[in-house]
Structures are given as structure tokens and as C-alpha cells.
PLY file of the C-alpha trace (Angstrom):
ply
format ascii 1.0
element vertex 327
property float x
property float y
property float z
element edge 326
property int vertex1
property int vertex2
end_header
66.54 -201.42 92.45
69.34 -198.84 92.42
68.93 -198.44 88.64
65.23 -197.67 89.09
65.97 -195.05 91.76
68.54 -193.38 89.54
66.07 -193.39 86.66
63.32 -191.88 88.84
65.73 -189.25 90.14
66.70 -188.31 86.59
63.01 -188.12 85.61
62.20 -185.89 88.62
65.14 -183.65 87.79
63.88 -183.28 84.20
60.34 -182.48 85.37
61.63 -179.90 87.85
63.78 -178.32 85.15
60.79 -178.09 82.78
58.62 -176.50 85.51
61.30 -173.92 86.27
61.70 -173.10 82.56
57.93 -172.74 82.22
57.76 -170.44 85.24
60.62 -168.35 83.84
58.87 -168.04 80.48
55.64 -166.99 82.20
57.52 -164.34 84.17
59.11 -163.04 80.98
55.73 -162.99 79.26
54.33 -160.99 82.17
57.13 -158.44 81.84
56.51 -158.23 78.12
52.78 -157.66 78.63
53.48 -155.02 81.26
55.76 -153.15 78.88
53.22 -153.30 76.04
50.51 -152.10 78.43
52.77 -149.22 79.46
53.34 -148.29 75.82
49.57 -148.14 75.24
49.18 -145.91 78.30
51.97 -143.57 77.17
50.46 -143.28 73.69
47.21 -142.00 75.21
49.02 -139.24 77.12
49.64 -135.81 75.66
52.63 -135.13 77.95
55.27 -137.65 79.05
56.38 -137.02 82.65
59.73 -137.92 84.18
57.95 -140.54 86.32
56.59 -142.11 83.11
60.08 -142.15 81.62
61.62 -143.80 84.68
58.82 -146.38 84.83
59.35 -147.22 81.17
63.12 -147.49 81.55
62.80 -149.72 84.62
60.29 -151.94 82.86
62.72 -152.29 79.94
65.62 -153.12 82.22
63.50 -155.73 84.01
63.07 -157.74 80.84
65.39 -160.51 79.67
67.16 -160.36 76.31
64.84 -162.95 74.74
61.79 -161.00 75.79
63.24 -157.75 74.49
63.58 -159.42 71.09
59.95 -160.60 71.32
58.90 -157.06 72.18
60.71 -155.68 69.13
59.00 -158.23 66.87
55.53 -157.66 68.38
55.93 -153.89 68.24
57.00 -154.08 64.59
53.95 -156.14 63.62
51.60 -153.78 65.51
52.67 -150.58 63.79
50.77 -148.19 66.08
52.47 -149.69 69.13
55.77 -150.08 67.31
55.95 -146.52 66.05
54.85 -145.25 69.46
57.48 -147.31 71.27
60.14 -146.22 68.81
59.26 -142.53 69.21
59.07 -142.75 73.03
62.45 -144.48 73.20
64.15 -142.00 70.86
62.61 -139.06 72.76
63.84 -140.38 76.12
67.33 -141.03 74.73
67.53 -137.48 73.38
66.18 -136.03 76.66
68.85 -137.65 78.82
71.38 -139.86 77.07
73.07 -140.78 80.33
69.88 -142.10 81.95
68.01 -143.40 78.91
70.68 -143.82 76.20
70.29 -147.61 76.20
66.79 -147.17 74.77
68.07 -145.60 71.54
69.59 -148.90 70.34
66.34 -150.71 71.11
64.36 -148.06 69.22
66.66 -148.48 66.21
66.02 -152.24 66.27
62.24 -151.71 66.35
62.50 -149.21 63.49
64.50 -151.69 61.39
61.96 -154.43 62.09
59.09 -152.16 61.03
60.85 -151.24 57.78
61.74 -154.88 57.03
58.18 -156.11 57.63
56.74 -153.33 55.50
59.12 -154.21 52.65
58.28 -157.90 52.98
54.57 -157.09 52.87
55.03 -154.91 49.78
57.16 -157.56 48.06
54.58 -160.22 48.86
51.85 -158.11 47.26
54.03 -157.38 44.22
54.92 -161.05 43.75
51.27 -162.06 44.01
50.34 -159.46 41.39
53.20 -160.62 39.14
51.62 -164.08 38.98
48.03 -162.90 38.73
45.99 -163.97 35.69
45.10 -160.34 34.97
47.53 -158.81 32.45
47.25 -155.25 33.81
48.19 -156.43 37.32
51.23 -158.25 35.95
52.36 -155.16 34.06
51.96 -153.06 37.22
53.96 -155.63 39.22
56.68 -155.63 36.55
57.06 -151.87 36.95
57.51 -152.24 40.72
59.91 -155.19 40.46
62.14 -153.27 38.05
62.43 -150.49 40.66
64.16 -152.83 43.13
67.90 -152.73 42.32
70.38 -155.41 43.38
71.68 -154.19 46.76
75.14 -152.64 46.73
75.88 -153.36 43.07
76.10 -151.26 39.91
75.55 -154.11 37.46
72.72 -156.59 36.94
73.83 -160.23 36.85
72.39 -163.34 35.27
71.04 -164.28 38.70
69.11 -160.99 38.80
67.56 -161.78 35.42
66.62 -165.29 36.60
64.84 -163.75 39.61
62.97 -161.32 37.36
61.84 -164.10 35.03
60.67 -166.26 37.92
58.85 -163.47 39.76
57.25 -161.64 36.79
55.96 -164.30 34.40
55.97 -163.29 30.74
52.51 -164.77 30.02
49.16 -164.01 31.64
46.48 -166.55 32.60
45.03 -166.52 29.06
48.37 -167.34 27.44
48.85 -163.78 26.21
52.38 -162.37 26.17
52.74 -159.63 28.82
56.31 -158.45 28.34
59.42 -159.07 26.22
63.08 -158.96 27.23
64.92 -156.23 25.31
68.23 -154.36 25.32
71.65 -155.81 26.05
70.33 -158.87 27.88
68.16 -159.81 24.88
71.24 -159.52 22.65
73.22 -161.72 25.01
70.54 -164.44 25.15
70.23 -164.45 21.35
74.01 -164.76 21.00
74.24 -167.45 23.65
77.29 -165.80 25.22
78.24 -162.91 27.51
79.50 -159.82 25.69
79.60 -157.10 28.36
78.37 -156.06 31.80
74.83 -154.71 32.03
73.87 -151.60 33.97
70.17 -152.40 33.66
67.56 -154.86 32.42
65.35 -153.58 29.59
61.84 -154.91 29.01
58.96 -153.99 26.72
55.59 -154.03 28.47
52.89 -155.04 26.01
50.00 -152.91 27.19
47.58 -151.00 25.01
50.67 -149.24 23.70
54.12 -150.87 23.98
56.31 -149.24 26.63
59.97 -149.67 27.45
60.56 -150.30 31.16
64.00 -150.80 32.63
65.71 -151.03 36.00
67.17 -147.52 35.83
64.09 -145.54 34.90
60.87 -145.64 32.96
61.12 -143.88 29.62
58.40 -144.80 27.09
60.10 -142.65 24.41
63.18 -144.84 23.93
62.52 -147.55 21.33
59.26 -145.79 20.61
60.66 -142.42 19.73
62.46 -144.34 16.97
59.68 -146.68 15.85
55.93 -146.26 15.92
54.48 -149.74 16.16
51.82 -151.60 18.08
52.06 -154.38 20.64
50.30 -156.62 18.13
53.01 -155.95 15.52
55.78 -156.73 18.00
54.17 -159.99 19.15
53.38 -161.14 15.62
56.74 -160.37 13.98
59.41 -159.23 16.44
59.53 -161.83 19.21
61.87 -164.82 19.40
61.87 -167.67 21.92
65.23 -168.52 23.48
66.04 -171.41 25.80
68.01 -170.06 28.77
68.71 -171.65 32.15
66.21 -174.38 31.32
63.32 -172.02 30.61
61.80 -170.33 27.56
62.51 -166.59 27.46
60.77 -164.30 24.95
63.08 -161.63 23.57
63.06 -159.00 20.84
64.04 -160.30 17.39
67.65 -159.62 16.33
66.40 -157.55 13.37
64.57 -155.13 15.70
67.44 -155.01 18.17
69.97 -154.24 15.43
67.90 -151.40 13.97
67.16 -149.95 17.41
70.90 -149.67 17.96
71.93 -148.45 14.50
69.12 -146.47 12.82
70.54 -143.44 14.63
74.26 -142.78 15.26
75.10 -145.51 17.82
76.72 -145.09 21.22
79.87 -147.22 21.78
77.98 -149.98 23.63
75.24 -149.96 20.96
77.82 -150.35 18.18
79.38 -153.21 20.15
75.99 -154.95 20.36
75.24 -154.23 16.70
78.52 -155.84 15.56
77.82 -158.93 17.66
74.34 -159.25 16.11
75.74 -158.82 12.60
78.32 -161.57 13.12
75.66 -163.95 14.45
72.67 -163.21 12.21
73.72 -161.27 9.07
73.80 -164.41 6.91
70.25 -165.44 7.81
68.21 -162.58 9.20
64.92 -161.54 7.62
65.63 -158.64 5.27
61.90 -158.16 4.57
61.26 -157.74 8.28
64.15 -155.28 8.53
62.63 -153.23 5.70
59.20 -153.35 7.39
60.63 -152.21 10.75
62.51 -149.36 9.04
59.15 -148.34 7.56
57.88 -147.83 11.14
60.61 -145.34 11.97
59.64 -141.84 13.10
63.16 -140.44 13.48
63.36 -139.30 9.82
65.78 -142.00 8.75
66.00 -141.60 4.97
68.79 -143.95 3.90
66.83 -147.19 3.65
68.07 -148.18 0.17
71.73 -147.63 1.13
71.39 -149.62 4.37
69.49 -152.49 2.68
72.18 -152.73 -0.02
74.88 -153.16 2.63
72.86 -155.70 4.66
71.94 -157.58 1.48
75.58 -158.59 1.03
75.10 -160.96 4.02
78.85 -161.01 4.64
79.42 -160.05 8.31
82.89 -158.50 8.12
82.06 -156.51 4.98
78.84 -155.23 6.61
80.70 -154.19 9.78
83.36 -152.37 7.75
80.74 -150.59 5.60
78.53 -149.62 8.54
81.61 -148.38 10.41
81.70 -145.57 7.80
77.92 -145.17 7.60
77.57 -142.44 10.20
0 1
1 2
2 3
3 4
4 5
5 6
6 7
7 8
8 9
9 10
10 11
11 12
12 13
13 14
14 15
15 16
16 17
17 18
18 19
19 20
20 21
21 22
22 23
23 24
24 25
25 26
26 27
27 28
28 29
29 30
30 31
31 32
32 33
33 34
34 35
35 36
36 37
37 38
38 39
39 40
40 41
41 42
42 43
43 44
44 45
45 46
46 47
47 48
48 49
49 50
50 51
51 52
52 53
53 54
54 55
55 56
56 57
57 58
58 59
59 60
60 61
61 62
62 63
63 64
64 65
65 66
66 67
67 68
68 69
69 70
70 71
71 72
72 73
73 74
74 75
75 76
76 77
77 78
78 79
79 80
80 81
81 82
82 83
83 84
84 85
85 86
86 87
87 88
88 89
89 90
90 91
91 92
92 93
93 94
94 95
95 96
96 97
97 98
98 99
99 100
100 101
101 102
102 103
103 104
104 105
105 106
106 107
107 108
108 109
109 110
110 111
111 112
112 113
113 114
114 115
115 116
116 117
117 118
118 119
119 120
120 121
121 122
122 123
123 124
124 125
125 126
126 127
127 128
128 129
129 130
130 131
131 132
132 133
133 134
134 135
135 136
136 137
137 138
138 139
139 140
140 141
141 142
142 143
143 144
144 145
145 146
146 147
147 148
148 149
149 150
150 151
151 152
152 153
153 154
154 155
155 156
156 157
157 158
158 159
159 160
160 161
161 162
162 163
163 164
164 165
165 166
166 167
167 168
168 169
169 170
170 171
171 172
172 173
173 174
174 175
175 176
176 177
177 178
178 179
179 180
180 181
181 182
182 183
183 184
184 185
185 186
186 187
187 188
188 189
189 190
190 191
191 192
192 193
193 194
194 195
195 196
196 197
197 198
198 199
199 200
200 201
201 202
202 203
203 204
204 205
205 206
206 207
207 208
208 209
209 210
210 211
211 212
212 213
213 214
214 215
215 216
216 217
217 218
218 219
219 220
220 221
221 222
222 223
223 224
224 225
225 226
226 227
227 228
228 229
229 230
230 231
231 232
232 233
233 234
234 235
235 236
236 237
237 238
238 239
239 240
240 241
241 242
242 243
243 244
244 245
245 246
246 247
247 248
248 249
249 250
250 251
251 252
252 253
253 254
254 255
255 256
256 257
257 258
258 259
259 260
260 261
261 262
262 263
263 264
264 265
265 266
266 267
267 268
268 269
269 270
270 271
271 272
272 273
273 274
274 275
275 276
276 277
277 278
278 279
279 280
280 281
281 282
282 283
283 284
284 285
285 286
286 287
287 288
288 289
289 290
290 291
291 292
292 293
293 294
294 295
295 296
296 297
297 298
298 299
299 300
300 301
301 302
302 303
303 304
304 305
305 306
306 307
307 308
308 309
309 310
310 311
311 312
312 313
313 314
314 315
315 316
316 317
317 318
318 319
319 320
320 321
321 322
322 323
323 324
324 325
325 326
């Protein structure tokens, strides 16, 4: 009998606790609604009076911390209300920091929420476009994705490349190649080993005309102020499939990469990449393809016979030594 009484007492205590919590939540919701209603009223006014300011401040102080957080989230999702609340709070804080200074921190929180939600919405749209069947939408998404740098870092890591490959698929819905990995990362994947840090990720977008897009800037006159070739030529002859992190990645052929780095006097990092490609591929790369790519050059390179003689030796160290004196 005593056990049953204790059990009933415990049950009553739990029910009373739940009712009190419910009542508290309802009171907080009422305060939240009152504050939102006040914001709407203030937004309709041309002039904010001192009485309005005091009423707003008192309404804010009357809310609990949990409800203030809810208000910040609701205001951020309803941008008209959110921007209005943010501006009212900042204005009051500037008018009298002693009386209304506490509102500045709240306004900053609302502003951060608005920015975060806007970025999330934009990223969601970009990611949806990156997986769309339409090739043009994927190319547009690729351009946006490459504008989003890794936060607080100067270099792009393997993890950044994995994210790019998973968010911007290289094929469209019809199985047509949309973009190719180029530059230093393409060299690294072909070599199967890390050779240096990368300041950017280079890609070739295969639109009506091929275009180099990278994470630093868009400059269509990079590879393609050296070579004049079509997307069809690149896909047919200058793409290689590499297995990396369990997935197939489509990269520029080593022959194209080598010439892009050496057909003009190379920068130090380009010469470093060129030497690595020579050591890996000189004994087996396609000399006919190299000759064909050179034929596409528009930078007035006129030493084809001399270069082909050196590459024809197919001995990596000899080629590196000879090309070290080439320019």
C-alpha cells in the first residue's frame, strides 16, 4: 500500500512538473510573439520615439535566454523582420549605449544568423546545380564552387579536392564530360605522390570553348593563350582517368601538362612539375600526341624539331639535363 502511494506521489510530481514547464514555455512564447509584434509595429513607423525604444528594451529584457535565441533564429529566417530588428537594435545602442548597449550584442547575433542562412541557401542552390543533369548548370556551379576558398588557409589540401569532386560531378546526366582536373593537382594524381603544396585547384571547363577555371581567379587565356584547341580535341586525346581516393578522376594527359609548363620559359614550380612528369612518363608517353599538341600552339613556338629530338631519347635524366639548357 505504501509503495503504491509513493508511486502515485511520484507520478503526480512528474505531471505537475510537466504542467509547470508547459506553462513556462507558453509564457516565453507569448513574450516572443509580443517582441515580434513590436518589431512589425516599429518597422511601419517613420520615426522611432524614446517611448518606443524603452518599450522594445523592456520587452527584450523580459524574455528568457532560450526565447532570445528563438527570436534571433526566427528573425534571421524572416529577413524583413530580421533586418529591421537588427537595424533598430543597432540604432538604439548607438543612441544611448548606457541604456540600450545590451541590444548591440543581440543585433550582432541576428546579423550573423542572417548571413549564415543566406550562405547556406546559396550553397544549397550551388550544390543542386552542380549535380543537375544540364551541363551548363554544372559548369556555372563549378565556377561558384571554385570561388569558395578554404577558410583561413593559403593552400588547398587533398580534402579540399575531395570536396570539389564530390560536389561538382565531372559528368553530366548524358554521360558527357563537363570538366577536367588540370594544373599541379593533375600532375600529382598522375604521379601518385605529393610533390609540393598547391595554392589553387585548376580545372578546365568543357563548354563551347574550353576555359581554365581555378580557385584564385578565372582567366580563360592561360592554357588557351598557348594552345588553340577545342573541347572535343581535349576529350578525345588529352584526358586520362586516374583512380584516387576510391573514385575515378579525369585529368589532363601528361603530354599536355608537360607542354603547358615547358613550351614557354617555365617558372620554378612549372619546371619542378615538368621534371616530375619527365621522370614518370618520358619512357612511354605518346610522342605523336606531343607533336600534335605542339601544332596547336599559338605562342609562336618554333623549335619543334629540336624539342622532339630531345624527347625522342626517352631517357629521363638526359632529357632533364638537355631541357635545363633549352631556355
